[in-house]
N, C-alpha and C positions, 0 to 999 in steps of 0.2 A: 667875124670868126670864119676862118678859112674852111673849116670842116662842114659848115652849112652849105657850101657850094656843092657838096656831094650828097648830103642827107638833110632831110627836114630837121627842124629843131627836135621834134618828138622822136624821130628815128634815131637821132644822135643820142638823145637821153637814154633810150632803150638799149642801144648798142653799148653805151658806156656803162650802164648799170649791169648789163650782162657780163661785160669784160671784167668788172669789179667783183663778180661772183654772186650777184643777186639771182635768185631763182625766178622762173617765169611767174610763179605765184606771187612772189614779193613785188615784182615789177608790175604785175596786173593790179595788185592791191593799191599800189602807189598811184596808178593812173585810172583806176576804176575799169580796167579791161579784164576780159576773161584770159585764161592761160592760152587759149587758142588764138585770140587776137594778138597777144604778146608774141606767140610763136610766129604768126604770119608777119608781124612787123619786124621781128628779129631776122626772119628769113630774107626779107627785102633789104634790111640794113646791112646784113652780112654780105649780100650780093653786091651792094653798092660799094662797100668798103673794099671788097676783093677786086671789083672792077677798077676802082680808083688806083689801087696798088699796082695792078697789072698794066693799066694804061700808062702810069708813070714809068714803069720799067720799060715798056715798049717804046715810049717816046725818048727814052735815054739809051736805047739799045742794050739794056741790061738783060742778061740771060737768067731766067728764074730758076732757083733751086727749090725754094719752098715758099708757100703763102699761108699765112694764118690770119684769116679775116676776123676771127673772134678777138684776137689781141691786136689786130691792125698792124701786122708786120710781115714784110717780105724780105727774103734773103736771095741775093743774086750775085752775079759776077759780071765784070766788064769784059767785053769780047777781046780787047787788045791784050791786057796783061793778066786777065783772070783774077784781078783783085776783087775782094768781096765788097758788096754794096748792100746796105740795109735801107729799105724804104718803110717808113712808119706812117700810120694814120693816127692822129690824136685829136681829142676834143678841142684843144686850144689852138693847135697849129696846123690842123689839116694834114696834108701829105708832105712829108719831108724825106729827102734823100741824104743818106749818110755814107760817105766813102770811108769805110771802116779801116782801111789800111793806109791812109794818107800820111806819109812820113813827114811832110813839111807843113803840117797843120798850123804851126805857130807863126808862119810867114804870111798867112792869109789875112786879109782885112776883115773877114767875118768871124775870126776866132772867138771874140767875146759873145757875139750873137749866137753862134753855134753852141758855146758852152752854156749859155742861159737856156737855150731851147732843150739841150740834153738834160739839164737839171729839171726842167719842166717835165720832160718825157719820163724821167725817173720818178718824179713825184706822182704823175698821173698813173703810173704803173705800180705804185706802192714800193718802190725800191729806195731804201735808205742809203744816202751817200755821206761819206765822212768829209770832214773839212779838207783833207788831203785830196780826195777825189774831186771836190768842187774846184780845186785849183789846177787840175790836170788839163793838158791840151785836149781839145775835143776828140781827136782820134783815139787817145788813150781812154778818155772818159766813156766814149761810145763802146769801146771794148769791154769795159767793166759793166756797163749797163746791159748791153745786148748779149754778152756771154751768159748772163743768168737767164735770159729769155729764150735763147736759141741754142739748143744742144748741138746743132750742126756746126756751130763755130768752133767746137772743140776739136774738130777733125783737122 
């Protein structure tokens, strides 16, 4: 699991439960922790997720517009053509970079893999996809998924 390269298994579980909307009290009850212990673990987890997102952006020379470590998502732009890029952190796939406005997505040899990962991203984030959406090219599917998560994309 790629995400455990960034967080311990327990940190990942706490981060994921928080992302899914569980309260600190509920998370604490699940693991036998106090709310303060959950708060401390969550603070570390969020810092690591944010760091992973920012490091990925930096390594790819992506200019950051916004970072949301709670949801594991970063919005940025490429320096050359200012096209939007989304970097996600997920439990199953770790850090992924999505070139949101890639017009020739269907010509890429990774089209199927990207589609499968985007469908996983939607599932992890509780986003229901139609059969039609599941057949879209990854660039179009990414638009549908991330549009609902990032109000900044509407600009």
